[in-house]
N, C-alpha and C positions, 0 to 999 in steps of 0.2 A: 471212254478215253483209254481204258486199259486194253480193250479189244484192238484199238487202232495201234497202240504201242507193240503189242504182242505180234500182230500180223506183220508190221513193218520190220520188227526184229527178226521174224522168221524169214522174211524176204532177204534181208541182209545176210543172215547166216547161210542161206542157200547159195548166195553168191560166193561165199568163202569156201564152199565144199570142194570146188575144183582145185583151189590152191592147197587145201590141207587134206585132200584125198579121202573124203568120207561121202562120196556120191552114192554109194550103195545103201548108206543108212538114211538118205534124205526122205524116201518115201514113208517109212514108218514114223520118222521124226516129224514129218509135216502132219501126218494123221493124228499123232499124239498132241502136237501143238494146236491143232484145230479143236480137238476136244477139250483141252485145257483152257483155250480162249473162250469157248462156249460157256464153260463152267464159271470162269472168272467174270465173264460178261454178266451173268445172272446176278452177281453180287452187286452190280450197279443199279438193280431194281430198287425203286422207291428212294433213290438218291439223286433226284433231279438237280443237275448243277451245270453251270457254264464252265468252259474251259478255254485255254488259248485266248485270254483277254476277251471273253465273251463271244468268240467267233464260232464256237460250237456249243450246242446245247444237248447234253446227254440226259434225256428223260425217258419216260416209259416208251414213247414212240421209237426213239433211237434204239433202245435196248431190245424192244420186240422185233424190230426189222433186222437188226444186227443178228439176233438169235436165228431168225428165219434163214438169213444168208449163210450163217455158219453151218446150220443143219444141211442145207442144200449143198454147200461147198464140200462137206464131208462125204456125202453120198457121191458127188461128183468126182472126187479123188479116188474113191473106191472103183468107179466104173472106168477110170481113165488111166490105170496103171501103165499100160503099154505106151501111152503117149509120152511117158517120162522115161522110157527105156530104149526108144528107137534110135536116138541120135546122140552125138557127143555133146549137143547143146542142152542136155538134160537139166543142168543147173539154171540155164537161162529160162527155160520153160517154167520151172518151179518159181523162180523169182518173179517172173512176169505175172503169173497167176496170183501169187500172194500180194504183190503190189496192187493188182486189180482189185483184190478183196479189200485192201486197205482204202482204196479210193471209194469203194461202195459204203464203207463205214462212215467216211466223211460225207458222203451224199445223203445219208439218212440222219445225219446229226448236225448239219450246218445250221448256224443262225446268222450268218453273214454271207452275202452273195459272193464274196471273194472265195470263201471256202467251197461254195457250190461249184464254182468254176474250177478250182483246183482239184476237187473230187472227181468231177467229170473227166478232166484231162488226164488225171492219173489212171483212171479206169480206161479211158479211150485209147491212149497211146499204147498201153499194154495189149489191148485187144486188137488194134491195128496189126501188131507184129504177130500175135498169136494166130490171127486169121490167115496170115501168109506163111505160117510155120512149116507147112508141107511144101518145101522149097522147089521140089521137082515137079510139082503138080501145076499146071497152068490155071486150073480152076481156082486153086488156093491163092495163086498170085493175083488173079483177077479180083478175087474176093477182097483181099487186103487192099488193093488199089481203089476199088469202089468204096469200100468202108472209109478209107482215108480221105477221099475227095468228099464224100457226102458228110462225113463227120466234121470236116473242116468247115464245110458250108453251114452246117447247123450251129457250130461254135460261133461262126461270124454273126448269125442272128442272135444268139444268146448274149454275146458280149455287146452287141449294139443295143440290145434291150436293157442290159445292165447299165450301160453308159447313160441312156435316156432317163432311166429311173434315178440314177445317182444325180444327174443334172437337175432333176425336178425336186428331189427331196433332200439332197445333200448328205445322204448316208447310204451305206451298204448293209446296215443292220436291219434284220427283218422286222423286229419289233418297232423300231424307230420309224421305219417306212410306214408301217400300219398306223402308228400314232399320227404321223404327219397327214396321211390321207384322211383319217377320221376327223382331225381337227380342221382340215381345209375342204371339207365336203362342199362341192359346188365350185371351188376356185382352184382345183388341181390343174396344173398346166397340161395342155393337150399332148405334150410330148411324153407325159407319164403313161397315158393310155396307149400311146404307140409303143412305148417300151414294154408294157405288159404283153401286148399282142406279139411283139417280136420274141420275147422270152417264151411265150406259149408255142410259137413255131419251133423254136430251138429245141425245146423239150419234147415236142411231138415227134421230132426227128429221132430222138433218143429212145422213145417208147415204140417207134414204128407205127404211128397212128396215121391213118389216111387223111389227106392225100400225100403224106410225107413218108410213106412206107416203101417206096419203089426200090430202095437199096436192099431191104431186108431179105427178099427171096433169093437174089443172086449172091449176097454175102453168105447167107445161111447155107446155101447149097454148095458153094465152092470151099468154104472153110472146112478143116477137119471136123468129123462128126462130134468129137468131144467138145471142141470149141464152140460149135453151133449150139450144143446143149448148154454150155456156160452162158452164151449170149442170150438165149431164149429164156433163161431162168434167173441167174443171179443178176445179170445186167438189167433185165427188165424190172426186177424187184426193186433194185436201188433206184432206177429212174423213176418209178411210180411213187416211191417214198419221197424222193426229192420234189417231185410234182406237187404232192399233197402238202408237204411242209411249206414250200414256198407260197403257193396260192392261198392256203388257208391260214397263213400267218401274216402275210404282207398285203395280199390283194383281195381279201374277203370283203373289205369295204366298198370295192368297185366291182363286185361280182357280175352286176348287170352288163358290164362291158365284155366279159369273157365267157360267161356261162352259156350264152346262146351259140357262141362259136364252138365250144367244146361239145354241145349237144349235137350239132351237125356233124362234127368230126367223129363222135362216138357212133352215130347211126352209119356214117359212111364206112368207118373202119369195120363195124360188124358185118355189113353186107358185103363189101369188097373182099374182106378176108375169107369169109365162109364160101361165098359163090366161087371166087377163084380157086380156092382149095379143091373144090369138087371137080375141077377141070384138069388137075395134076395127075400124071402117071408116076412121077417120082415121089416116093414116100417122104424123102427128106425135104423136097420142095413143098409138098403138101403140108408138112409140119411147120414150115416157114410161114405159109399163109395162115395156118392155124394159129400160130404165135401172134400174127397181126390181129386176128379176130379176137383173141383173148385180151389183147390191149383195149379193144373196144368195150369188152364187158367191164374192165377196170375203170374206164372212163366214166361209166355210169355213176360210179361212187363219187368221182370228182365233180360231176354235174350236180349230184344231190347235195353235197356240202352240209350234211347234218352230223349229229354226234356219232352216227354209225359208220361214216365213211371211212375212217382210218382202220377200224377193226375189220370191216368187210374187206378191204383191200389186203390187209395183213393175212386173213384166212385165205383169200382167194390166191395170193401169190404162193402161199405155202402149199396149198392143194395143187395148183397148177404146176409149180416147180417140181414137186415130188412125182407127179405123173409124167412130166416131160423127161425127167432124169431116167425113169423106167423105160419109157418109149425109146429115147436115144440109145440107151444101153442095149436094148434088144435089136434095134435097127443096126447098130454096129456089129453085133454078133452075126445077125442074118447076112449082112453085106459081106462080112468076112467069109461066110460060108458059100454064098452064091455069087458074089462078085458084082452085084448091082443092087440098086435100092428101089426097083419098080415094085408096084403093088403085087405083081405076080410072084415076086420072090417069097411072099408069105404062103403061097398055095400049099395046102396039105401040112402045114407046120404042126398042127395039133396031133397028127397021127404019129409023127416021128419024135416031136419034142413037146409033149403035153405041158411041161412045166413052163416053158417059154410062152406057149400060146395062152395058158391060163393068166400069167402075169400081164401079158400084152392085152388081154381082154379086160382085165381089171383096170389098168391104167387108161386104156382107151375109153372105157365106160365112164371113168372119172373125168376125163377131158371132155367127153360129150355131155356131162351133167346128168348121168343116169343114177337114181338111188339104188343102194344106200352108200354110194361112194363119196369121198371128200368133194369131188367136183359138183355134185348135186347141191350140197349145202352151200358151197362157195357161190354158185350162181343164185341160189334161192336167197342167200343173204344180200348179194349185190342188188338183185331185183327188188327185194323188199326195201332196201335202203333208198333206191331211186323212186319207188312207188310211194313211200311215205313222204317224200319231198315233193310229190305232185307230178312227177314226169311219167305219167301213164303211157303216153305215146311212145316214148323212148323204150320203155319196158316192153311194149308189144313188139317193137322192131327187134329187140334183143331175143325175145322169145321165138320169133320167126327165124332169126339168124341161128339160134340154137338148133331148131329142127333141121335146118339145112346142114349144120355141122354133124349131126347124128348120121347123115348119109355117108359122108366120107370116112368117118371113123368105123362105121359098121362094115364098110367095104373091105377093110383089112380083116375084121373078125370073120366075115363070110369067107374070105379067101383062105383063112387058116383052118376053118372047120369043114367047109362044104366044097372045096375044089381040090382036085388032084395035083399034086406037085412031086418034085424029084428030090425032096429033102432027105438028107441022111442025118443020123444021129449026131447032134452037136455036143461036144464035151465042153462043159462050162468050167471056167476057171473059178476058184474058190471065192475070190473077191466079187466076181460078177454074180454068182449065186447069192452071196450075202446081200449085195445092194438090191437085188430083185426081191429077196424075201423081206428086207426092211421096207422097200417101196410098197409092197403088197400090204403088209401089216399096217403101215402108216395110212395108206389110202383108205383101208376099210375102218380103221379105228377112228380116223378124223370124220369119216362119214357117219359112224355110229355115235361118237361123243364129240361133236363140234363145239360144245359150250365152253370147253377149257380154253381154246385158243380165242374164240370169239370174245371171251371175258377179259383177255389180257389188257385191252386198252380201255 
């Protein structure tokens, strides 16, 4: 609850910066605010409670995922400083990002489907605008338009599903819905099952799971690089947390209805995301399909549905998000120097900019799941969770998909170390150097000592 209030307050304060002329202080102010929010959020650990008349549940799950979001948000702000200096609308950019973060906190802590809808819409509306924030770029305009249309389409499915579930159970409360279903086993109205599947479709759009992923590559490619990084990390983390909370609080009693559907979606997402990423020449578009593939890995935990599902997704989102922030930060630096994001832009980077090449290698190895990085243990934990639940076939599909993923990640590493390029020495800003150092340390530390995060839930 405290995190939500602080983030919302920060957003309101940034809106006042234009009036009271303290725009230049906003960037350090927001960074300090995020650190303070993270620290205060930890004080809610072991204080499980409901707020807003029982519509939000602030428990271990909510505190843990909120902490992950705040950590990634801090790193994201460090890499995105120029995004908040380029235009006169800087205060609007700050407020939109902070309100989006407030939406994510609602999404990880809701206990009422009304709050789920509000959290998604607060987040989504901010992201529609931010995706099109590069106003003179047709690609950015197209990205925002597609995101808006597909987002509205997904919201329609979600709301229709909520309507059918409310009509069946008479409640929006997750616990009451679960109680109703458990006590009416065998006599639940058919429209309830239709509502579950419609909500599954709506949330699958939000996490860009196949076959509802078609919007993601175009939106990710057209949006400003820093916004793409935000969508592929913070937005995906919040969406999966909401997915887990909803389906394992309200719909666990009817898991036979949706688990098989999610099984097929997970396999399809893994294969489509990884195979299509291999075919891309644009690094940004390749990372977009990679993001689709990583959604498939996290769907394994949703299918498994055991006591390890939440903690495995928590660790995976942290490892993946940290790696993605580092990747997009370097991509932004290289594109700024070379003018395009083709794979060839990384040719010879190790000779002229060994620090950038080293960090890029570490984060790509993590995304590929190579030990001893965080990504290896994230995948290992996800695979183990699904295997213990008896989904051996799906784990085999995920392993094959991982091997495909190694190819396109290593393509960039090979380009940096074994191909000739025309790179010149790139002077790094202090904040970029800081975020890359932090990302490298975190990626290696989480790979060597994963038990701390895994044990949180």
